[in-house]
C-alpha positions as CSV (number, residue, x, y, z in Angstrom):
1,M,-57.6,-31.5,28.2
2,T,-57.4,-32.9,24.7
3,N,-54.2,-34.7,23.7
4,I,-52.7,-34.1,20.2
5,T,-51.6,-37.4,18.7
6,S,-48.6,-37.7,16.3
7,P,-50.8,-37.9,13.2
8,Q,-52.5,-34.7,14.2
9,L,-49.1,-33.0,15.0
10,L,-47.7,-33.5,11.5
11,P,-50.0,-31.0,9.7
12,V,-49.3,-28.5,12.4
13,L,-45.5,-28.9,11.9
14,A,-45.9,-28.8,8.2
15,T,-47.9,-25.5,8.4
16,T,-45.4,-24.0,10.7
17,L,-42.5,-24.9,8.4
18,I,-44.3,-23.5,5.4
19,L,-45.0,-20.3,7.2
20,A,-41.4,-20.0,8.4
21,A,-40.1,-20.7,4.9
22,S,-42.5,-18.2,3.4
23,T,-41.5,-15.6,5.9
24,I,-37.8,-16.1,5.1
25,A,-38.4,-16.0,1.4
26,A,-40.5,-12.9,1.7
27,Y,-37.8,-11.2,3.8
28,G,-35.1,-12.2,1.3
29,Y,-37.2,-10.9,-1.7
30,H,-37.9,-7.6,0.2
31,K,-34.2,-7.3,1.0
32,S,-33.1,-8.1,-2.5
33,S,-35.7,-5.7,-4.1
34,S,-34.8,-2.9,-1.7
35,R,-31.1,-3.5,-2.4
36,R,-31.5,-3.4,-6.1
37,K,-33.4,-0.1,-6.0
38,R,-30.6,1.4,-3.9
39,L,-27.5,-0.4,-5.2
40,G,-28.2,-1.3,-8.8
41,V,-28.9,-4.5,-10.6
42,F,-25.5,-6.3,-10.2
43,P,-25.1,-10.0,-9.4
44,T,-24.2,-11.2,-5.9
45,S,-21.3,-13.6,-5.4
46,S,-23.0,-15.2,-2.3
47,P,-26.5,-14.8,-0.7
48,W,-26.8,-12.7,2.4
49,F,-27.5,-15.7,4.6
50,M,-24.2,-17.4,3.6
51,P,-21.6,-14.9,4.7
52,F,-18.8,-17.5,4.7
53,A,-19.3,-18.6,1.1
54,D,-16.9,-16.1,-0.5
55,L,-14.3,-16.7,2.2
56,V,-14.4,-20.4,1.4
57,R,-14.0,-19.5,-2.3
58,I,-11.0,-17.3,-1.6
59,I,-9.3,-20.0,0.4
60,R,-9.9,-22.5,-2.4
61,A,-8.7,-20.1,-5.1
62,G,-5.5,-19.4,-3.2
63,T,-5.3,-15.7,-3.9
64,F,-7.7,-12.8,-4.1
65,E,-6.7,-12.4,-7.8
66,Q,-7.8,-15.9,-8.7
67,F,-11.0,-15.5,-6.7
68,I,-11.9,-12.4,-8.8
69,K,-11.2,-14.2,-12.0
70,D,-13.3,-17.2,-11.0
71,R,-16.3,-15.1,-9.9
72,K,-16.2,-12.9,-13.0
73,A,-16.4,-16.1,-15.1
74,A,-19.1,-17.7,-12.9
75,L,-21.3,-14.6,-12.7
76,K,-20.6,-13.5,-16.2
77,S,-20.2,-9.9,-15.0
78,D,-17.3,-7.5,-14.5
79,A,-19.0,-6.0,-11.4
80,F,-20.6,-7.9,-8.6
81,Y,-21.3,-7.8,-4.9
82,M,-19.1,-9.6,-2.5
83,H,-19.9,-10.5,1.1
84,L,-17.2,-11.3,3.6
85,L,-18.2,-11.6,7.3
86,G,-16.2,-9.0,9.2
87,F,-14.7,-7.5,6.1
88,S,-17.1,-4.6,5.7
89,Q,-20.2,-3.2,7.3
90,L,-21.2,-1.7,3.9
91,P,-22.4,-3.4,0.7
92,T,-19.2,-4.1,-1.2
93,L,-19.3,-3.9,-5.0
94,V,-16.3,-5.5,-6.7
95,V,-15.2,-3.4,-9.7
96,T,-12.7,-5.1,-12.1
97,E,-12.4,-3.0,-15.3
98,P,-10.0,-0.1,-15.8
99,A,-12.6,2.2,-17.3
100,D,-14.8,1.7,-14.3
101,F,-11.9,2.5,-11.9
102,V,-11.6,5.9,-13.7
103,D,-15.3,6.5,-13.5
104,I,-15.4,5.9,-9.7
105,M,-12.4,8.2,-9.2
106,H,-14.2,11.0,-11.1
107,K,-16.9,10.7,-8.4
108,E,-14.4,10.6,-5.5
109,G,-15.0,14.1,-4.4
110,K,-18.8,13.9,-4.7
111,L,-19.0,10.6,-2.8
112,N,-16.5,11.7,-0.1
113,L,-14.6,8.5,-0.7
114,C,-12.0,7.3,1.8
115,V,-10.0,4.2,1.9
116,Q,-11.7,1.5,3.9
117,M,-9.3,-0.5,6.1
118,P,-9.7,-3.0,8.9
119,D,-10.2,-1.7,12.5
120,T,-6.8,-3.2,13.3
121,V,-5.2,-0.5,11.1
122,K,-7.1,2.3,12.8
123,A,-6.0,0.9,16.1
124,T,-2.3,0.9,15.1
125,H,-2.0,3.9,12.8
126,G,-4.8,5.9,14.4
127,P,-8.0,7.3,12.9
128,G,-6.1,10.3,11.5
129,N,-4.4,8.1,8.9
130,L,-4.6,10.1,5.6
131,Q,-6.0,7.1,3.8
132,L,-9.0,7.0,6.2
133,L,-10.0,10.6,5.7
134,S,-11.8,12.6,3.1
135,G,-12.8,16.2,2.4
136,V,-11.2,19.3,4.0
137,R,-9.4,17.4,6.8
138,H,-7.8,15.0,4.2
139,N,-6.9,17.9,1.9
140,F,-5.2,19.9,4.6
141,L,-3.1,17.1,5.9
142,R,-2.1,16.0,2.4
143,K,-1.0,19.5,1.6
144,I,1.3,19.9,4.6
145,F,2.9,16.4,4.2
146,A,3.3,16.9,0.4
147,K,5.7,19.7,1.1
148,L,8.2,17.1,2.2
149,L,8.4,15.7,-1.3
150,H,9.2,18.8,-3.3
151,P,11.7,18.1,-6.2
152,N,14.3,20.4,-4.6
153,T,14.0,18.5,-1.4
154,L,14.3,15.1,-3.2
155,E,17.5,16.4,-4.9
156,R,19.0,17.2,-1.6
157,F,18.2,13.7,-0.3
158,L,19.9,11.8,-3.1
159,P,23.5,11.9,-1.7
160,Y,22.3,10.3,1.5
161,F,20.5,7.6,-0.5
162,Y,23.7,6.7,-2.3
163,E,25.8,6.8,0.8
164,E,23.5,4.5,2.8
165,F,23.0,1.9,0.0
166,T,26.7,1.9,-0.9
167,K,27.6,1.1,2.7
168,M,24.9,-1.6,2.7
169,W,26.3,-3.4,-0.4
170,A,29.9,-3.1,0.8
171,K,28.8,-4.8,4.0
172,L,27.0,-7.6,2.0
173,D,30.0,-8.0,-0.3
174,E,32.1,-8.9,2.7
175,A,29.5,-11.2,4.3
176,D,30.7,-14.8,4.7
177,G,28.0,-17.0,3.5
178,E,24.2,-16.5,3.2
179,V,22.4,-13.4,4.2
180,I,18.8,-12.3,4.3
181,I,18.6,-9.6,1.6
182,Q,15.3,-8.1,2.9
183,D,16.6,-7.7,6.4
184,A,19.6,-5.8,5.1
185,I,17.5,-3.5,2.9
186,C,15.0,-3.0,5.8
187,E,17.7,-1.8,8.2
188,A,19.4,0.4,5.6
189,Q,16.1,2.1,4.6
190,F,14.9,2.5,8.2
191,F,18.1,4.4,9.2
192,L,18.0,6.3,6.0
193,M,14.4,7.5,6.4
194,A,14.8,8.3,10.1
195,K,17.8,10.5,9.1
196,I,16.4,12.4,6.1
197,L,12.9,12.9,7.5
198,Y,13.4,13.4,11.2
199,G,17.2,14.0,11.6
200,M,17.5,10.9,13.8
201,T,21.0,9.3,13.5
202,P,23.1,7.0,15.8
203,E,25.2,10.1,16.5
204,N,22.3,12.1,18.1
205,T,20.0,9.3,19.1
206,D,20.7,6.4,21.4
207,L,21.3,3.4,19.1
208,D,19.2,1.1,21.3
209,T,16.3,3.5,20.9
210,M,16.6,3.4,17.1
211,R,16.8,-0.4,17.1
212,Q,13.7,-0.6,19.3
213,L,11.9,1.9,17.0
214,Q,12.8,-0.2,13.9
215,H,11.6,-3.4,15.7
216,D,8.4,-1.6,16.7
217,F,7.7,-0.5,13.1
218,D,8.2,-4.1,12.0
219,L,5.7,-5.4,14.6
220,Q,3.2,-2.7,13.7
221,M,3.2,-3.6,10.0
222,K,2.7,-7.3,10.8
223,G,-0.3,-6.5,12.9
224,H,-2.3,-4.4,10.4
225,F,-4.3,-7.3,9.0
226,A,-4.0,-9.7,11.9
227,S,-6.9,-11.0,13.9
228,P,-7.9,-8.5,16.6
229,K,-7.7,-11.3,19.2
230,S,-4.3,-12.5,18.1
231,K,-0.9,-12.0,19.8
232,T,0.4,-10.4,16.6
233,F,-2.2,-7.7,16.8
234,R,-1.6,-7.1,20.5
235,D,2.1,-6.8,19.9
236,A,1.4,-4.4,17.0
237,K,-0.8,-2.2,19.2
238,E,1.8,-2.1,21.9
239,A,4.5,-1.3,19.3
240,S,2.4,1.6,17.9
241,Q,2.1,3.1,21.4
242,S,5.9,2.7,21.8
243,I,6.5,4.5,18.5
244,R,4.3,7.4,19.6
245,R,6.2,7.8,22.8
246,V,9.2,8.6,20.7
247,L,7.8,10.6,17.7
248,N,5.1,12.6,19.5
249,P,7.3,14.4,22.0
250,M,9.9,15.0,19.2
251,F,7.3,16.8,17.2
252,D,6.0,18.8,20.2
253,A,9.5,20.0,20.9
254,V,10.0,21.1,17.3
255,L,6.7,22.8,17.2
256,D,7.4,24.7,20.5
257,K,10.8,25.7,19.1
258,R,9.4,27.0,15.8
259,R,6.7,28.9,17.6
260,H,9.3,30.6,19.8
261,L,11.5,31.5,16.8
262,M,8.6,32.9,14.9
263,Q,7.4,35.0,17.9
264,T,10.9,36.4,18.3
265,G,11.2,37.1,14.6
266,D,14.2,34.8,14.0
267,V,12.2,32.8,11.5
268,T,9.5,34.1,9.1
269,I,6.3,32.2,8.9
270,E,6.2,32.6,5.1
271,A,9.1,30.1,4.6
272,T,8.1,27.6,2.0
273,H,10.7,24.9,2.6
274,D,10.8,24.1,-1.1
275,D,14.4,23.0,-0.4
276,L,13.8,21.4,2.9
277,P,17.1,20.6,4.7
278,V,17.7,16.9,5.5
279,G,16.1,15.9,8.7
280,N,13.7,18.8,8.9
281,A,10.4,17.2,8.0
282,M,8.9,18.0,11.4
283,E,9.9,21.7,11.0
284,S,8.1,21.8,7.7
285,I,4.9,20.4,9.3
286,A,5.2,22.6,12.3
287,D,5.6,25.7,10.2
288,A,2.5,24.8,8.2
289,L,0.4,24.5,11.3
290,L,1.7,27.8,12.6
291,K,1.0,29.5,9.3
292,D,-2.6,28.4,9.4
293,N,-2.8,29.1,13.2
294,V,-4.1,25.6,13.9
295,Q,-1.1,24.4,16.0
296,D,-3.3,24.2,19.2
297,D,-6.1,22.3,17.5
298,E,-6.2,18.9,19.3
299,Q,-7.7,17.1,16.3
300,I,-5.1,18.3,13.9
301,R,-2.3,17.6,16.3
302,S,-3.6,14.1,16.7
303,D,-3.8,13.7,12.9
304,V,-0.2,14.9,12.6
305,Y,1.0,12.3,15.1
306,D,-0.9,9.5,13.2
307,N,0.7,10.5,9.9
308,L,4.2,10.9,11.3
309,N,3.9,7.3,12.2
310,L,2.5,6.3,8.8
311,L,5.1,8.3,6.9
312,L,8.1,6.5,8.4
313,E,6.6,3.1,8.1
314,A,5.5,3.6,4.5
315,S,8.7,5.2,3.5
316,H,10.8,2.2,4.5
317,G,8.3,-0.7,4.5
318,T,7.0,-0.4,1.0
319,T,10.3,0.3,-0.6
320,M,11.9,-2.5,1.3
321,S,9.4,-5.0,-0.1
322,V,9.6,-3.8,-3.7
323,T,13.4,-3.5,-3.8
324,T,13.7,-7.0,-2.4
325,T,11.4,-8.4,-5.1
326,A,13.1,-6.4,-7.9
327,L,16.5,-7.9,-6.8
328,Y,15.0,-11.4,-6.7
329,Y,13.7,-11.2,-10.3
330,L,16.8,-9.4,-11.6
331,N,19.1,-12.1,-10.2
332,H,17.0,-15.1,-11.2
333,P,18.9,-17.1,-13.8
334,D,16.0,-16.7,-16.3
335,N,16.5,-13.0,-16.3
336,A,20.3,-12.7,-16.8
337,A,19.8,-10.5,-19.9
338,S,17.8,-7.9,-17.8
339,L,20.6,-7.8,-15.2
340,E,23.2,-7.2,-17.8
341,K,21.2,-4.3,-19.3
342,L,20.8,-2.7,-15.9
343,H,24.5,-3.1,-15.3
344,K,25.2,-1.2,-18.5
345,E,22.7,1.5,-17.8
346,M,24.0,2.3,-14.4
347,N,27.7,2.0,-15.5
348,A,27.1,4.7,-18.1
349,F,27.1,7.3,-15.3
350,G,30.7,6.5,-14.6
351,N,32.0,7.9,-11.3
352,S,29.3,10.5,-11.1
353,P,26.1,9.2,-9.5
354,P,22.9,10.1,-11.4
355,T,21.1,13.3,-10.6
356,L,17.4,13.5,-9.9
357,S,16.8,14.4,-13.6
358,N,19.0,11.4,-14.6
359,L,17.0,9.0,-12.5
360,K,13.7,10.3,-13.9
361,N,14.7,10.5,-17.6
362,D,17.8,8.4,-18.2
363,T,17.2,5.1,-16.5
364,P,14.4,3.3,-18.5
365,I,15.7,-0.2,-17.6
366,A,15.7,0.5,-13.8
367,D,12.2,2.0,-14.2
368,G,11.0,-1.1,-16.0
369,V,12.6,-3.4,-13.4
370,I,10.7,-1.6,-10.6
371,K,7.4,-1.6,-12.5
372,E,7.7,-5.3,-13.4
373,A,8.5,-6.1,-9.8
374,M,5.3,-4.3,-8.6
375,R,3.3,-6.0,-11.4
376,L,4.4,-9.5,-10.5
377,A,4.4,-8.9,-6.8
378,P,2.2,-6.0,-5.9
379,I,2.3,-4.5,-2.4
380,V,-1.5,-3.9,-2.6
381,G,-3.5,-5.7,-5.2
382,N,-6.9,-4.2,-4.4
383,V,-8.2,-1.1,-2.7
384,T,-11.6,-0.5,-1.1
385,Y,-13.1,2.9,-1.1
386,A,-16.1,3.7,1.1
387,C,-18.9,6.1,0.6
388,K,-20.5,6.3,4.0
389,D,-23.3,8.8,3.3
390,E,-26.6,8.6,1.5
391,I,-25.4,10.2,-1.7
392,A,-27.1,9.5,-5.1
393,F,-25.0,8.7,-8.1
394,T,-25.0,6.7,-11.4
395,F,-22.6,3.9,-12.2
396,K,-22.6,1.7,-15.3
397,G,-26.0,3.2,-16.2
398,H,-27.6,2.3,-12.8
399,K,-29.0,4.9,-10.4
400,M,-27.6,4.1,-7.0
401,C,-27.3,5.6,-3.6
402,G,-24.8,5.2,-0.8
403,P,-23.7,4.0,1.7
404,I,-21.6,1.6,-0.3
405,S,-18.0,0.3,-0.7
406,F,-16.2,-0.1,-4.0
407,F,-13.6,-2.9,-4.0
408,L,-11.3,-1.9,-6.9
409,A,-9.6,-5.1,-8.0
410,F,-6.4,-4.1,-9.9
411,A,-4.0,-7.1,-9.6
412,H,-6.1,-9.8,-11.3
413,N,-5.5,-7.8,-14.5
414,Y,-1.7,-7.9,-14.0
415,S,-1.6,-11.6,-14.9
416,D,-4.2,-11.3,-17.8
417,P,-2.5,-11.9,-21.2
418,K,-5.1,-9.5,-22.7
419,Y,-3.2,-6.7,-21.0
420,F,0.2,-8.2,-20.4
421,P,1.4,-10.9,-22.9
422,N,3.4,-13.6,-21.3
423,P,2.2,-12.3,-17.9
424,E,4.3,-14.6,-15.8
425,S,7.6,-13.5,-17.5
426,F,9.8,-10.7,-16.1
427,I,10.1,-8.3,-19.0
428,P,11.2,-4.8,-18.0
429,E,11.1,-3.7,-21.7
430,R,7.3,-3.9,-21.7
431,W,7.4,-0.5,-19.9
432,I,9.8,1.2,-22.3
433,A,8.5,3.2,-25.3
434,G,9.7,1.9,-28.6
435,S,10.9,-1.4,-27.2
436,G,8.7,-3.5,-29.5
437,V,7.0,-5.1,-26.5
438,E,5.6,-2.0,-24.9
439,V,2.3,-2.5,-23.2
440,S,-0.9,-0.8,-24.4
441,D,-2.5,2.3,-22.9
442,E,-5.3,0.1,-21.6
443,A,-2.7,-2.0,-19.7
444,R,-1.1,1.2,-18.2
445,A,-4.6,2.2,-17.1
446,T,-5.2,-1.0,-15.2
447,Y,-1.7,-0.8,-13.5
448,R,-2.2,1.0,-10.2
449,P,0.5,-0.1,-7.8
450,F,0.2,3.1,-5.7
451,G,-3.6,3.4,-5.9
452,M,-5.2,6.4,-7.7
453,G,-7.2,9.5,-7.2
454,K,-6.9,11.8,-4.2
455,H,-5.8,8.9,-2.1
456,I,-2.9,7.8,-4.2
457,C,0.1,7.0,-2.1
458,L,1.4,10.3,-0.8
459,G,5.1,9.2,-0.9
460,Y,5.2,7.3,-4.2
461,K,7.7,9.7,-5.8
462,L,10.0,9.3,-2.8
463,A,9.5,5.5,-3.0
464,E,10.4,5.4,-6.7
465,L,13.5,7.5,-6.1
466,V,14.7,5.4,-3.2
467,M,14.2,2.2,-5.2
468,K,16.1,3.6,-8.2
469,S,18.9,4.7,-6.0
470,A,19.1,1.2,-4.5
471,M,19.2,-0.2,-8.1
472,Y,22.0,2.1,-9.0
473,C,24.1,1.2,-5.9
474,F,23.7,-2.5,-6.6
475,A,24.3,-2.4,-10.4
476,S,27.0,0.2,-10.6
477,D,29.4,-2.6,-9.7
478,E,29.0,-4.8,-12.8
479,T,30.7,-7.8,-11.1
480,R,28.1,-8.0,-8.3
481,V,25.4,-10.7,-8.5
482,I,23.1,-12.4,-6.0
483,E,23.0,-16.2,-6.0
484,F,20.2,-18.2,-4.4
485,D,18.5,-21.5,-4.6
486,V,15.7,-21.1,-7.2
487,T,14.0,-24.3,-6.1
488,K,13.5,-22.9,-2.6
489,V,13.2,-19.1,-2.9
490,K,10.0,-18.1,-4.6
491,R,7.4,-15.3,-4.9
492,V,4.7,-16.3,-2.5
493,P,1.2,-14.8,-1.8
494,N,0.6,-12.9,1.4
495,I,-1.8,-10.4,2.9
496,F,0.3,-7.3,3.2
497,P,2.3,-7.0,1.1
498,A,0.1,-9.0,-1.3
499,Y,3.2,-11.0,-2.5
500,H,6.7,-11.2,-1.2
501,V,9.9,-13.3,-1.6
502,S,9.9,-16.3,0.6
503,D,11.9,-16.3,3.9
504,G,13.1,-12.7,3.3
505,F,15.2,-13.7,0.2
506,P,18.1,-15.8,1.7
507,A,21.1,-15.5,-0.7
508,R,24.8,-14.9,-1.2
509,V,26.2,-11.7,-2.6
510,V,29.2,-12.5,-4.8
511,K,31.5,-10.8,-7.3
512,S,31.6,-12.7,-10.6
């Protein structure tokens, strides 16, 4: 047997290394070439063999918005591929310009786009979450849930909004010392939404059950973007199951009752519920299922359960965060002039609370306050839409083919002086026509706090109405102000919501 000496071994090792490097390079070239043919000639933020590179960049940047700005500048492109290990199984194209957002939404139906969310959200809200669906199934569910938001229905809800928020502020006025503003708003909005949507009140539902339900919704929301192996996610999943043990039997009971009433002729199936009574959301949904004779379809029933969960969380969680942020900015010493204007606007209604028409047409300052709060501290700064099928299309002049994800990056534009001069300043007037500082049409096109297209937030009209009602109840007393330590209480980045007020906004509610 011949022994190979060290000098003889070196050429063998060198040849092996060269072959290995050549193989890797050839594979990389083939992968890149194949990808370009299918996914267009766009730069890649990080190579496929360095999946952690973009994650490191995001951590260094501090926020997703700054990461987007940095990569746009480094790559000299307003569209590029991003790779985050565990973020998406599909190639993810980051899209940053308003005109391109619109172009993709024009293709939404053709590409069967759905909102791409982490598996943790599917585990808590369920696979029937409206945002995760597309096509006929999505359209049907959206239609039946949209009936809950008819203008006549919203008008009937208003007195309950005013009643609940008036009680909340009266309680805070009497508080001795510091309170957590977000906690107070969260509790008020939870009990409000449970009442107007599902008819649940402390009078007809055990208070401990309602408190537990509120706690479960809070745990569920915290777990949406947590690690699947974390205790936060495990608690969220358990909370989701607890919520379903309350809501699902409630809906089943309502459905059985409506079925019986229709069979006996006591209720007509043609009822439109355009003026849905308070607390009858489940009746409206049950009637829609009965009208289309799909009440026994297990898939549809499961989808309804998932979205009953989603509706209650979204209706109080999102509005809670934005209302808290709006109050933070309004009561910051730098924005005293904006608070004074809001006081005057709301006091103009006298002893008669504003109607739905008033809130829509006669409260420009309140509207501007809410828009500025969502610009400076968006709930969601970016949305990912997934095309999961092999569908050919053209984007920015490139012939492309799915599967692919589009990461629509909105929020980095919210701090761009090209769109919003003095972007760090709270200026409600920038949303008011004729104010002299009104934003451009292009700026309005990039501002998408509730998303866009067929998957725009289903309840955004309800959310806006609730937030304006809260603004009215706060500002109708022109002596009421919120005092807080501006050196400690700040807007801070988060995951969901994308930004929030630190520590839930600790403050004192006082009369000046």
